[in-house]
C-alpha positions as CSV (number, residue, x, y, z in Angstrom):
1,M,145.8,81.9,83.2
2,T,143.0,83.4,84.4
3,D,141.6,83.6,81.2
4,K,142.3,80.2,80.3
5,V,140.7,78.8,83.3
6,H,137.6,80.8,82.5
7,D,138.0,79.5,79.0
8,N,137.6,76.5,80.5
9,K,135.1,76.9,82.8
10,L,132.7,78.2,79.3
11,Q,133.4,75.1,77.6
12,I,132.9,72.9,80.4
13,L,129.6,74.6,81.0
14,G,128.3,74.1,77.0
15,K,128.8,70.6,77.3
16,L,126.5,70.6,80.6
17,A,123.7,72.5,78.8
18,A,123.9,70.2,75.8
19,S,123.6,67.4,78.1
20,L,121.1,68.7,80.2
21,S,119.2,70.0,77.1
22,H,119.3,66.5,75.5
23,E,118.1,65.1,79.1
24,I,115.6,67.2,79.4
25,K,114.1,66.6,76.4
26,N,112.5,63.0,76.9
27,P,110.2,64.1,79.9
28,L,109.3,66.9,77.9
29,S,107.9,64.9,75.1
30,V,106.0,62.7,77.8
31,L,104.5,66.1,79.0
32,K,103.2,67.0,75.4
33,L,102.4,63.6,74.7
34,N,99.9,63.6,77.9
35,L,98.7,67.2,76.8
36,D,97.9,66.2,73.3
37,Y,95.6,62.8,74.9
38,L,93.9,65.9,77.3
39,K,93.5,67.9,74.3
40,M,92.0,64.8,72.2
41,S,89.0,65.0,75.0
42,K,88.3,68.6,74.9
43,E,84.7,68.1,75.4
44,K,84.9,66.6,78.6
45,Y,86.6,69.8,80.3
46,D,85.2,73.2,81.1
47,D,86.6,76.1,78.9
48,E,89.1,77.2,82.2
49,T,90.6,73.1,81.9
50,N,91.2,73.8,78.3
51,E,92.6,76.9,78.1
52,C,95.2,75.8,80.3
53,I,96.0,72.5,78.6
54,D,96.4,74.7,75.4
55,A,98.9,77.4,77.6
56,S,100.6,74.3,78.5
57,L,100.6,73.1,75.1
58,E,102.4,76.6,74.0
59,A,105.0,76.8,77.0
60,A,106.2,73.2,75.8
61,D,106.7,74.0,72.1
62,I,108.1,76.8,73.3
63,I,110.7,74.8,75.7
64,N,110.8,72.4,72.9
65,K,112.1,75.5,70.7
66,L,114.9,76.6,72.9
67,I,116.4,72.8,73.6
68,H,116.2,72.4,69.8
69,N,118.2,76.0,69.6
70,T,120.3,75.2,72.4
71,L,121.5,71.5,70.7
72,E,121.8,73.2,67.3
73,F,124.0,75.6,68.6
74,S,126.5,73.5,71.0
75,R,127.1,70.9,68.1
76,K,130.4,71.0,66.9
77,N,130.9,74.0,64.1
78,K,130.0,73.1,60.5
79,S,132.6,74.5,58.3
80,N,130.5,74.7,55.5
81,F,128.7,77.9,53.9
82,D,125.2,78.3,52.4
83,D,123.0,80.5,51.8
84,Y,120.9,81.8,54.8
85,R,118.0,84.4,55.7
86,I,119.9,86.3,58.1
87,N,116.2,87.2,60.3
88,D,116.1,83.3,60.7
89,I,119.4,83.3,62.8
90,I,118.6,86.7,64.5
91,E,115.4,84.6,65.3
92,K,117.2,81.7,66.3
93,S,119.3,83.9,68.5
94,V,116.6,85.6,70.1
95,Q,115.0,82.2,70.9
96,I,118.6,81.1,73.0
97,T,118.7,84.1,74.6
98,H,115.3,84.9,75.8
99,G,115.6,82.9,79.1
100,N,118.6,85.0,80.4
101,A,116.2,88.1,79.0
102,H,113.1,87.0,81.1
103,K,114.9,86.5,84.2
104,K,115.4,90.7,84.3
105,N,112.1,91.4,82.4
106,I,114.2,92.9,79.7
107,Q,112.0,92.5,76.2
108,I,113.8,91.8,73.0
109,K,112.0,94.0,70.5
110,L,113.1,92.6,66.6
111,N,112.9,95.5,63.9
112,L,113.6,93.3,61.2
113,S,113.5,94.1,57.1
114,P,111.4,91.2,55.3
115,D,113.7,92.4,52.0
116,L,117.0,91.6,52.8
117,P,118.8,89.0,50.3
118,L,120.5,85.2,50.9
119,L,123.5,85.6,52.6
120,F,126.6,82.9,52.0
121,V,127.9,82.5,56.0
122,N,128.4,79.6,58.1
123,E,125.2,79.5,60.4
124,T,126.4,78.8,63.2
125,K,129.5,81.1,63.5
126,I,126.7,84.3,63.0
127,L,124.5,82.5,65.4
128,Q,127.6,82.5,67.9
129,V,128.2,86.1,67.1
130,L,124.8,87.1,67.8
131,V,123.7,84.9,71.0
132,N,127.4,86.8,72.4
133,I,126.1,90.3,71.2
134,I,122.7,90.2,73.1
135,S,123.8,87.8,75.7
136,N,126.1,91.1,76.2
137,S,123.2,93.5,75.7
138,I,120.6,91.5,78.9
139,E,123.9,91.9,80.9
140,A,124.3,95.7,80.1
141,S,121.0,95.9,80.4
142,P,119.2,97.2,83.7
143,I,116.0,95.5,84.9
144,S,112.9,95.7,83.2
145,S,114.4,98.0,80.0
146,T,114.2,96.8,76.2
147,I,116.6,96.1,73.6
148,F,116.0,96.7,69.9
149,V,117.8,94.1,67.4
150,K,117.2,95.5,64.1
151,S,118.2,94.3,60.5
152,F,117.8,96.5,57.1
153,L,120.0,96.7,53.8
154,N,122.0,99.2,53.4
155,N,123.7,100.2,49.8
């Protein structure tokens, strides 16, 4: 019975994360629009202010990517298989789990082989597996450690 309760909580948490991500998009868009407006007048500001604007735009882009990946991850599973680059899916899974790693000051280092063939897979399911593996690694790792993720071709 406890497993069912836990599974139900995880399902509700997933829906909440998707809903929250969707709601964050609108104010984030306003912030980014205003920062872009400030950047258009960069000659009015000193170097330090322009650096702050650029750093804020970068941070907004990162948040936007995280939200996009969270929403993409939370959508209903597609049963469609297609050709995908596994390295792209690995990178998405690292972006999704970056926040948890950051909380524990854990670095995730990638060593991805550039010469991998396309794989005929269900992207959503592979992403889910990789997010689970990386999340479990983060949970099991001590503070300020490093997690290594490697892709390679073996025969």
